[in-house]
C-alpha positions in Angstrom: 29.5 18.6 97.2 27.5 21.2 99.0 28.2 24.2 101.2 26.0 25.8 103.8 24.9 28.5 101.3 24.0 26.1 98.4 25.9 24.5 95.6 29.7 24.4 95.6 30.8 27.5 93.7 33.9 27.1 91.5 35.5 30.1 89.8 37.5 29.5 86.6 40.2 31.9 85.6 41.7 31.3 82.1 44.9 33.0 81.1 46.9 32.9 77.8 45.7 31.9 74.4 42.4 30.7 72.9 43.7 27.1 73.0 43.8 27.5 76.8 40.4 28.9 76.8 39.0 25.8 75.1 40.5 23.7 77.9 38.8 25.9 80.5 35.5 25.5 78.6 35.8 21.7 78.6 36.5 21.8 82.3 33.5 24.0 83.0 31.2 21.6 81.1 32.4 18.7 83.2 32.0 20.6 86.5 28.6 21.9 85.5 27.5 18.2 84.8 28.4 17.5 88.4 26.0 20.2 89.6 28.7 22.7 90.6 27.9 26.4 90.2 30.4 27.8 87.7 31.6 31.4 87.9 33.9 32.4 85.0 36.6 35.0 85.8 35.7 35.7 89.4 37.3 38.7 90.9 39.4 38.2 94.0 36.8 39.9 96.2 34.0 37.5 95.3 33.3 34.7 97.8 33.5 31.2 96.3 34.4 27.7 97.5 37.2 26.9 94.9 39.2 28.8 92.4 40.9 27.1 89.5 43.5 29.1 87.6 44.4 27.9 84.0 47.9 29.3 83.5 50.1 30.2 80.5 53.8 29.3 80.5 54.8 30.3 76.9 57.0 33.4 77.4 58.3 35.4 80.4 55.5 38.0 80.4 52.9 35.2 80.3 54.6 33.3 83.1 54.8 36.5 85.2 51.1 37.2 84.6 50.2 33.6 85.7 52.3 33.8 88.9 50.8 37.2 89.8 47.3 35.8 89.4 48.2 32.8 91.6 49.6 35.2 94.3 46.4 37.3 94.1 44.3 34.3 94.8 46.6 33.1 97.5 45.8 36.4 99.3 42.1 35.8 98.6 42.4 32.4 100.2 44.2 33.9 103.2 41.4 36.4 103.6 38.9 33.5 103.8 37.1 34.3 100.5 38.0 30.9 99.0 38.6 27.5 100.6 40.6 25.7 97.9 42.9 26.9 95.2 44.0 24.8 92.3 46.4 25.6 89.4 46.3 23.9 86.0 47.7 24.5 82.5 51.0 25.2 80.8 52.8 26.9 83.7 51.8 24.1 86.0 52.8 21.5 83.4 56.3 23.0 83.0 57.2 24.0 86.6 55.0 21.8 88.8 57.6 20.8 91.3 59.1 24.2 91.6 55.7 25.9 92.0 54.6 23.3 94.6 57.7 24.0 96.6 57.5 27.8 96.4 53.7 28.2 96.7 52.5 25.7 99.3 49.3 27.6 99.8 48.0 26.1 96.5 46.1 22.9 97.2 47.2 21.1 94.0 48.8 21.6 90.6 47.7 19.9 87.4 49.2 19.6 84.0 47.6 20.2 80.6 46.3 16.6 80.2 44.7 16.0 83.6 41.2 17.3 83.1 39.7 14.1 84.7 41.9 14.4 87.8 40.8 18.0 88.4 37.2 17.1 88.2 37.6 14.2 90.6 39.7 16.3 93.0 37.0 18.8 93.5 34.5 16.0 94.1 32.9 15.7 90.7 32.6 12.8 88.3 34.4 12.8 85.0 32.1 11.9 82.1 33.7 10.6 79.0 30.4 11.0 77.1 30.8 14.8 77.4 34.2 14.9 75.7 34.0 17.7 73.1 31.1 19.5 74.8 31.9 22.8 76.4 30.4 25.6 78.4 31.4 28.6 76.3 33.3 31.4 77.9 33.1 33.5 74.7 30.0 35.4 73.7 27.4 33.0 72.4 27.8 34.0 68.8 31.4 32.8 68.4 33.5 29.9 69.5 36.9 28.3 69.0 37.3 24.9 67.4 40.6 23.3 68.5 41.4 20.8 65.8 44.6 19.3 67.2 46.8 19.3 70.4 50.6 19.6 70.6 53.1 20.4 68.0 55.8 18.5 66.0 57.6 21.7 65.0 60.9 22.5 66.8 61.1 26.3 66.4 64.1 27.2 68.5 62.3 30.0 70.5 59.2 28.0 71.3 58.5 26.0 74.4 55.1 24.7 73.3 56.3 21.2 72.3 57.9 20.8 75.7 54.6 21.6 77.4 51.9 20.2 75.1 53.8 17.3 73.5 53.6 16.0 69.9 50.9 17.0 67.4 47.7 14.9 67.7 45.0 15.7 65.1 41.4 15.1 66.1 39.3 13.0 63.7 37.5 15.0 61.1 34.1 13.5 61.8 34.4 14.4 65.5 35.3 18.0 64.6 32.3 18.3 62.2 30.0 17.0 65.0 31.3 19.6 67.4 30.9 22.3 64.9 27.3 21.2 64.3 26.6 21.2 68.0 28.0 24.7 68.4 26.0 26.0 65.4 22.8 24.4 66.8 23.4 26.4 70.0 23.7 29.8 68.3 27.3 30.0 67.3 27.6 31.9 64.0 31.4 32.4 63.8 33.8 29.4 64.2 37.5 30.2 64.8 39.7 27.2 63.9 42.8 26.9 66.1 45.6 24.6 67.1 49.4 25.0 67.5 49.8 24.6 63.7 46.5 24.3 61.8 48.2 23.6 58.5 49.8 20.5 59.9 46.3 19.1 60.6 45.8 15.5 59.4 49.4 14.5 58.8 49.4 12.1 61.7 45.9 10.6 61.2 45.6 10.7 57.4 49.2 10.9 56.2 48.3 14.1 54.4 47.6 17.7 55.2 43.8 17.7 55.5 43.0 21.2 56.5 41.4 22.1 53.1 39.2 19.0 53.4 38.2 19.9 56.9 37.3 23.5 56.0 35.2 22.2 53.1 33.2 20.1 55.5 32.8 22.9 58.1 31.7 25.4 55.5 28.5 23.4 54.8 27.5 23.2 58.5 24.1 25.0 58.7 24.2 28.2 60.7 27.9 29.0 60.4 28.2 32.4 58.7 31.9 32.9 59.3 34.7 30.4 59.6 38.0 32.0 60.6 41.5 30.4 60.4 44.3 31.0 62.9 47.8 29.7 63.4 48.8 28.6 59.9 52.4 27.9 59.3 54.6 29.1 56.4 56.6 25.9 55.9 54.4 23.4 54.0 51.4 25.9 53.6 48.8 23.9 51.6 48.1 26.2 48.6 44.9 24.3 47.8 43.5 25.9 51.0 43.2 29.2 49.0 40.9 27.5 46.5 38.7 26.3 49.3 38.5 29.8 50.7 37.5 31.1 47.3 34.9 28.5 46.8 33.1 29.1 50.1 31.8 32.6 50.9 31.5 31.9 54.6 35.2 31.2 55.1 36.6 34.6 56.0 39.3 35.9 53.7 41.6 36.1 56.7 44.8 34.3 57.1 46.8 34.3 60.4 50.3 33.2 59.5 53.1 34.0 62.0 56.3 34.6 60.0 58.5 35.8 62.9 61.3 37.3 60.8 62.6 37.8 57.2 66.4 37.4 57.5 67.3 34.0 56.2 70.1 33.4 58.8 67.8 34.3 61.6 65.0 32.2 60.2 67.4 29.3 59.9 68.5 29.6 63.5 64.8 29.8 64.5 64.3 26.5 62.6 61.3 27.8 60.7 61.9 25.7 57.6 61.7 28.7 55.2 64.0 31.6 54.2 63.5 35.1 52.9 62.7 34.0 49.3 60.1 31.4 50.3 58.5 33.8 52.7 58.1 36.6 50.2 56.9 34.1 47.5 54.2 32.8 49.9 52.9 36.3 50.8 52.8 37.1 47.1 51.0 33.9 46.2 48.4 34.4 48.9 47.7 37.9 47.6 47.7 36.9 44.0 45.4 33.8 44.4 43.1 35.3 47.0 42.7 39.0 46.2 41.3 41.1 49.0 42.4 38.6 51.7 43.7 40.1 55.0 47.0 38.7 56.3 47.8 38.8 60.0 51.3 38.0 61.1 53.6 38.2 64.1 57.3 39.1 64.3 60.0 38.7 66.9 62.6 41.3 67.7 65.8 40.7 69.5 66.4 37.1 68.7 69.9 36.0 69.6 72.4 37.4 67.2 69.9 39.8 65.5 72.1 42.7 64.2 71.0 46.2 63.3 71.4 45.2 59.7 69.0 42.2 60.3 66.5 44.6 61.9 66.8 47.0 59.0 65.9 44.1 56.8 62.9 43.4 59.0 61.7 47.0 58.7 62.0 46.8 54.9 59.9 43.7 55.0 57.1 45.4 56.9 57.2 48.3 54.5 57.2 46.0 51.5 54.5 43.6 52.5 52.1 46.1 54.3 50.5 43.5 56.4 46.9 44.2 57.3 47.4 43.1 60.9 50.7 42.8 62.8 51.7 41.8 66.3 55.3 42.2 67.5 56.9 40.4 70.4 60.3 40.8 72.0 62.4 37.6 72.2 62.0 35.6 75.5 65.0 33.4 76.4 63.2 30.1 77.4 65.0 27.3 79.1 64.7 23.9 77.3 64.3 25.5 73.9 66.9 25.3 71.1 67.7 29.0 71.3 68.5 28.7 75.0 71.9 27.4 74.1 72.6 30.7 72.2 73.7 33.9 74.0 70.8 36.2 74.6 72.9 39.1 73.4 70.4 41.7 72.4 69.8 44.1 75.3 66.2 44.2 76.6 66.1 47.9 75.9 67.1 47.3 72.3 64.5 44.5 71.9 61.8 46.9 73.2 62.9 49.8 71.0 62.8 47.6 67.9 59.4 46.3 68.8 58.1 49.8 69.3 59.6 50.9 66.0 57.8 48.2 64.1 54.5 48.9 65.8 54.8 52.6 65.0 55.5 51.7 61.3 52.5 49.4 61.4 50.2 52.1 62.8 50.9 54.3 59.7 50.3 51.3 57.4 47.1 50.4 59.2 45.8 54.0 59.0 46.3 54.0 55.2 44.7 50.6 54.7 41.7 51.6 56.9 41.3 54.9 55.2 41.0 53.0 51.9 37.8 51.3 53.2 36.0 54.7 53.8 33.0 54.7 51.5 32.7 50.9 51.3 29.9 48.8 52.8 31.0 45.9 55.0 29.2 43.1 56.8 29.7 43.7 60.5 29.0 41.4 63.5 27.8 43.5 66.4 29.6 42.5 69.7 28.5 45.0 72.3 27.1 48.5 73.1 29.1 51.5 74.2 28.1 55.1 74.8 27.0 56.4 71.5 28.1 53.4 69.5 27.6 49.7 68.8 30.9 48.0 68.5 31.4 45.1 66.0 33.9 43.4 63.7 34.2 42.6 60.0 35.3 39.3 58.5 38.8 40.8 58.4 39.0 41.0 62.2 39.4 38.4 64.9 38.0 39.1 68.4 40.2 40.6 71.1 43.3 41.1 68.8 42.1 43.1 65.7 40.3 46.2 64.6 36.8 47.1 65.5 34.0 48.9 63.8 32.1 51.6 65.8 28.6 52.1 64.4 26.7 55.3 65.3 23.6 54.5 67.3 21.3 57.2 65.9 18.3 55.8 67.7 18.4 52.5 65.9 18.4 49.4 68.0 20.9 46.7 66.9 21.1 43.2 68.4 24.3 41.8 69.8 25.5 38.7 67.9 23.7 39.8 64.7 25.1 40.9 61.3 24.5 44.3 59.8 25.7 45.9 56.6 27.6 49.1 57.5 28.7 52.0 55.4 32.2 53.1 56.5 32.3 56.9 57.0 35.8 57.4 58.6 38.8 55.6 60.0 41.7 55.8 62.4 44.7 53.6 62.7 43.0 50.7 64.4 39.2 51.3 64.1 36.6 52.0 61.5 33.5 54.2 62.0 30.3 53.7 60.2 26.5 53.8 60.0 23.9 51.2 59.1 23.5 51.0 55.3 19.9 51.7 54.1 
């Protein structure tokens, strides 16, 4: 498919989570194999032939962001800067008919399992032999490894099972081959993701196999860091901690969204654990894996959350002193279990509670960061800024966690390489340092 100015140019805009980004990377590889020119994240002002927007439909803010992006590219199409506009992903999967009716300017909508149809619609050939191969949209030194699709959980606030379907684990051998391929192409950090990584293997192998998978990934040549995201508290495989202790290249970093601490709220959320189980799990992780960083997320304003419930949540944050914390306000999503409940916490109160927790976390984070002053940490350099190189430690995931700012002092550092860095000062969300001699 050619234009008068050369190869057909396709811009890919990826919104939402890392799992969505992997889908975009798979699509880009397929399109590249059909000789299209791929332009990741094109601005609205660039002139291309086709724009494909991979949307998020998880919560209200994400849906609004996706709709706004579609509207922006509709205007771009009306201005003659693009010829075709396609929409894919979670929002399209969930609201296809409604979107098609309200946004006729979009040429076609595709769901989350229609990669082949998208490739063929733009005039390419879908190649099954390329399944698992991707064109990375991340910097070349790190990549995400999606180990499963869908989710069998029925958390009452979550729409993901409605969109992505049931949990389907990918075969272990296939994942190891993909990790080897990524490492052979310069990836040094592998970030393991799925809707619930600790559920991995139950469908294929009738047993939780995440510890076994990580053991195999840890011996792939070239992988210096392996990072684990989206673990789940109910059924957390404790043998995983032994694997993390055994392999030095598995980051001592556990992302485990806990969402709340009040047992009644957790029961309504259908999380499978209560307050005691949650506190016991956090204590066990810290006892069995000393020095590990725990990242979690919490939800404020869930239906029926009282001031007393929120006070209990504040006490939980103070008690556990999480290394990394994200807080979201509850979003009332149609089709979820909680949609039958009355969304009775005012938006203003949800927001105030979220801000209160984040202010508390800022103080905790400052204290934890200050305790690292004087230590020497291994830092992966990501980019250059005026006066600094910016990098991350094993305790920080890209885009969402702390960074380390390394003074330049005339020394040239290479992006995507590791350097031991002496921490000289800290603020609430960043460390500052200099290269250790």
